[in-house]
C-alpha positions in Angstrom: 52.2 0.5 196.1 53.4 3.8 197.6 52.3 7.0 196.0 55.9 8.1 196.2 57.5 5.1 194.6 59.1 7.6 192.2 61.6 8.4 194.9 63.2 5.0 194.4 63.5 5.3 190.7 67.1 4.8 189.5 68.3 4.7 185.9 70.3 1.5 186.5 67.3 -0.4 188.0 66.9 -3.8 186.3 63.2 -3.2 185.7 64.0 -0.2 183.4 66.8 -2.1 181.6 65.0 -5.2 180.3 65.2 -3.8 176.7 67.1 -1.1 174.8 65.7 2.3 175.4 67.1 3.7 172.2 67.1 1.0 169.5 69.5 1.2 166.6 66.8 1.2 163.9 65.3 4.4 165.3 68.5 6.0 166.6 71.4 5.0 164.4 73.7 7.7 165.9 73.0 7.0 169.5 76.2 6.5 171.6 74.3 4.7 174.4 71.3 2.5 174.2 70.2 1.5 177.7 68.7 3.6 180.5 71.5 2.6 182.9 74.0 4.2 180.5 72.4 7.6 179.7 69.0 7.6 181.3 69.5 10.3 184.0 67.6 12.9 182.1 64.6 10.7 181.3 64.5 9.3 184.9 64.8 12.8 186.3 62.0 14.0 184.1 59.8 11.2 185.2 60.5 11.9 188.9 59.9 15.6 188.3 56.6 15.0 186.6 55.4 12.8 189.5 56.7 15.1 192.2 55.1 18.2 190.8 51.8 16.4 189.9 52.0 16.6 186.1 51.8 12.9 186.0 49.2 11.5 188.4 49.6 7.8 187.8 51.2 6.3 190.9 51.2 2.7 189.7 54.8 2.0 188.6 53.6 -0.6 186.2 51.6 2.1 184.3 54.1 4.9 184.5 57.8 4.8 185.0 60.9 6.3 183.3 61.0 3.6 180.6 57.3 4.3 179.8 57.9 8.1 179.7 60.8 7.4 177.3 58.5 5.4 175.0 56.0 8.2 175.0 58.7 10.8 174.1 59.9 8.6 171.3 56.3 8.3 169.9 56.0 12.1 170.2 59.1 12.6 168.1 61.0 14.3 170.9 64.4 12.8 170.1 66.8 13.3 167.2 68.5 10.2 165.6 71.3 10.4 168.1 68.7 10.0 170.9 69.3 13.5 172.2 66.1 14.8 173.7 64.6 18.1 172.8 63.2 19.2 176.1 60.8 21.7 174.5 58.8 18.7 173.2 57.6 17.9 176.8 54.6 20.1 176.0 53.4 17.5 173.6 52.7 15.3 176.5 52.1 17.6 179.5 50.9 21.1 180.2 54.5 22.1 180.8 56.8 24.4 178.8 60.6 24.2 178.8 62.0 27.8 179.0 65.7 27.2 179.0 68.8 26.9 181.2 70.4 29.4 183.6 73.4 29.5 185.8 73.0 27.9 189.2 73.0 29.7 192.5 71.2 28.5 195.7 69.3 31.8 195.7 68.0 31.2 192.2 66.9 27.7 193.0 65.0 29.0 196.0 63.4 31.8 194.0 62.2 29.3 191.3 60.8 27.1 194.0 58.9 30.0 195.6 57.5 31.0 192.2 56.4 27.5 191.4 58.7 26.8 188.4 59.6 23.1 188.1 63.3 22.7 187.4 66.1 20.1 187.1 69.7 20.6 188.2 72.8 19.5 186.3 76.1 18.4 187.8 79.2 16.9 186.1 78.5 13.4 184.8 80.4 10.2 184.5 79.7 9.0 181.0 78.1 12.1 179.7 79.2 15.7 180.3 76.1 16.4 182.4 74.1 14.5 185.0 70.6 15.5 186.0 69.1 15.5 189.4 65.7 16.6 190.7 65.0 19.4 193.1 63.3 18.0 196.2 62.9 21.0 198.5 64.9 23.3 200.8 66.7 21.9 203.8 66.4 23.6 207.2 70.0 24.7 206.9 69.4 26.3 203.5 70.9 23.5 201.4 69.0 22.1 198.4 67.5 18.6 198.7 67.6 16.5 195.6 66.6 13.1 194.2 69.6 11.5 192.4 68.6 9.0 189.7 72.1 7.6 189.7 72.9 7.2 193.4 72.1 8.0 197.0 73.0 11.7 197.1 70.2 13.7 198.8 71.8 17.2 198.9 73.2 19.4 196.2 76.2 20.2 198.5 77.3 16.5 198.2 78.3 17.2 194.6 81.7 18.8 193.8 80.2 21.2 191.4 76.8 22.4 190.2 76.5 23.5 186.5 73.1 24.9 185.8 69.3 24.9 186.2 67.0 23.6 183.5 63.8 25.5 184.0 60.2 24.8 183.1 56.9 26.6 183.6 53.4 25.4 184.0 51.6 26.0 180.7 49.3 28.9 181.1 46.4 30.2 179.0 47.2 33.6 177.4 44.9 35.4 179.8 46.7 33.9 182.8 50.2 34.9 181.8 50.3 38.4 183.2 53.3 39.2 185.3 53.3 39.5 189.1 52.7 43.3 189.0 54.1 44.2 192.5 57.6 43.0 191.3 57.9 46.2 189.2 59.7 49.1 190.8 57.1 51.9 191.2 59.4 54.7 192.4 60.3 57.0 189.6 59.8 60.7 188.6 56.3 60.7 187.0 56.3 63.2 184.2 53.0 64.8 183.2 53.8 63.9 179.6 52.4 60.3 179.3 55.1 59.0 176.9 57.9 60.4 179.1 56.3 58.8 182.1 56.2 55.4 180.4 59.9 55.7 179.5 60.8 56.8 183.1 58.9 53.7 184.4 61.1 51.5 182.1 64.3 53.2 183.3 63.3 52.3 186.9 63.5 48.6 186.0 66.8 48.9 184.0 69.1 46.0 184.6 66.5 43.7 186.2 66.0 40.2 184.8 62.9 38.2 184.2 63.6 36.4 187.4 63.8 39.7 189.3 60.5 40.9 187.8 58.5 37.7 187.9 58.5 36.9 184.2 59.0 33.3 183.1 58.0 33.7 179.4 59.1 35.9 176.5 58.1 39.2 178.1 59.0 42.2 175.9 55.3 43.0 175.1 54.1 42.1 178.6 56.7 44.4 180.1 55.4 47.4 178.1 51.8 46.4 179.0 52.6 46.2 182.7 54.3 49.6 182.5 51.2 51.0 180.9 49.2 49.7 183.9 51.8 51.2 186.3 51.4 54.7 184.6 47.7 54.6 184.1 47.8 54.1 180.3 46.2 50.7 179.9 43.5 52.1 177.7 46.1 53.4 175.2 48.3 50.3 175.6 45.9 47.3 176.1 47.6 44.4 177.9 49.1 41.9 175.5 51.8 39.3 175.9 52.6 38.8 172.2 54.4 41.3 170.0 52.0 40.9 167.0 48.9 41.3 169.1 50.3 44.4 171.0 50.8 46.1 167.6 47.2 45.4 166.6 45.8 46.4 170.0 47.7 49.7 169.9 46.1 50.6 166.6 42.7 49.4 167.7 43.0 51.7 170.7 43.8 54.7 168.5 47.5 54.5 168.1 49.0 55.8 164.8 52.2 54.9 162.9 54.9 57.5 163.2 56.1 59.0 160.0 58.3 61.8 161.4 60.6 62.1 164.3 59.8 59.6 167.1 59.0 60.9 170.6 59.6 59.4 174.1 56.9 56.9 174.7 56.4 55.8 171.1 56.5 52.0 170.7 59.2 50.6 168.4 58.6 47.2 166.8 62.0 45.6 166.0 63.6 42.6 164.3 67.4 42.5 164.6 67.7 39.2 162.6 67.0 40.8 159.2 63.3 39.7 158.8 60.6 42.3 158.1 58.3 40.7 160.7 58.8 42.3 164.2 59.7 39.9 166.9 60.6 42.3 169.7 59.2 45.6 171.0 60.7 48.5 173.0 59.9 52.0 174.2 61.5 55.0 172.5 63.2 57.4 174.9 65.2 59.7 172.5 67.1 60.3 169.3 70.9 60.1 169.1 73.0 62.8 167.5 73.5 60.6 164.5 69.7 60.1 164.1 69.6 56.6 165.6 66.5 55.8 167.7 67.2 55.2 171.3 64.9 52.6 173.0 64.6 50.7 176.3 62.9 47.3 176.6 62.6 44.0 178.4 63.5 40.4 177.6 66.8 41.6 176.1 70.3 42.3 177.2 73.6 40.4 176.6 72.3 37.1 177.8 68.8 36.5 176.5 69.1 32.7 176.4 66.0 32.3 178.6 63.4 34.8 179.7 64.6 34.4 183.3 68.0 35.8 182.7 67.1 38.3 179.9 67.0 41.8 181.3 65.7 45.4 180.8 68.3 47.5 178.9 68.7 50.3 176.4 69.5 50.1 172.7 70.7 52.3 169.9 68.8 51.2 166.8 69.6 51.4 163.1 67.4 49.9 160.4 66.2 47.0 162.7 63.1 49.0 163.6 60.3 48.0 161.3 57.6 50.3 162.6 56.9 52.9 165.3 53.5 53.5 166.7 52.4 56.4 168.9 49.8 55.3 171.4 46.7 57.4 171.9 47.8 58.4 175.4 45.1 59.6 177.8 
């Protein structure tokens, strides 16, 4: 049996439709019950897992879209309408789903170069969306695809492309540092360390996670990378989690700010009303009305995924839960 039998997988194949994929006793609200009706996502996932090497079983009898569907059911990855929560793929494979983003050919090529697995959605027939699998870049720049519902082999053969559904290979915490050269290093370097950190942040303003090389929640990592860029990694130890950055700042000699914040202070924020910070930014000034001005990453108008979130400025009220002044060198 060919190691690339996955290229022939189609959701309407008889061998994947011998039984109901989503049985009524488990999924009472499901609109469709057979792979041939609504199995494009499961089939595409199975193809993607094989193509990217997350699933190494090449024997179709041991692994195929129907078997993947059964594994996802056992993992509790569906709701009772048989809608799949993609984030649960990490229960089965070292793979994280990080969200959707608008399609452009350039974005698809960038994700490919960075090693992010992804699916592509186009308008569907029964459902609103149909999933196809990225299969490389053609010599003319078009995107090659594997279509689980037909024989289309290029994205240009579809009338419209809707979005990208992006994943990342699961990384250990110590492996999740950003690609440092992606940060803009040209900015006016103040001799005041805190001002230098803020200036480094301004140099990245407007850039997205995709621009900078981040494919995970990156507000803490962004500040950590700026500290490396400005030679302050001792005062701001590298961390990728907000809570651990706070602890590391204090362990490195940082002190809570009781008075007026200064440029370079680190503001821990929660804009959803909770007292537990879930975001972090750099203070760069104080507004005339006393509000604290900050700049940070993994933010912006569209923060639906880390890839499209951006570096931007904020004017903060009571959403700041704590401000820490690093022990700058």
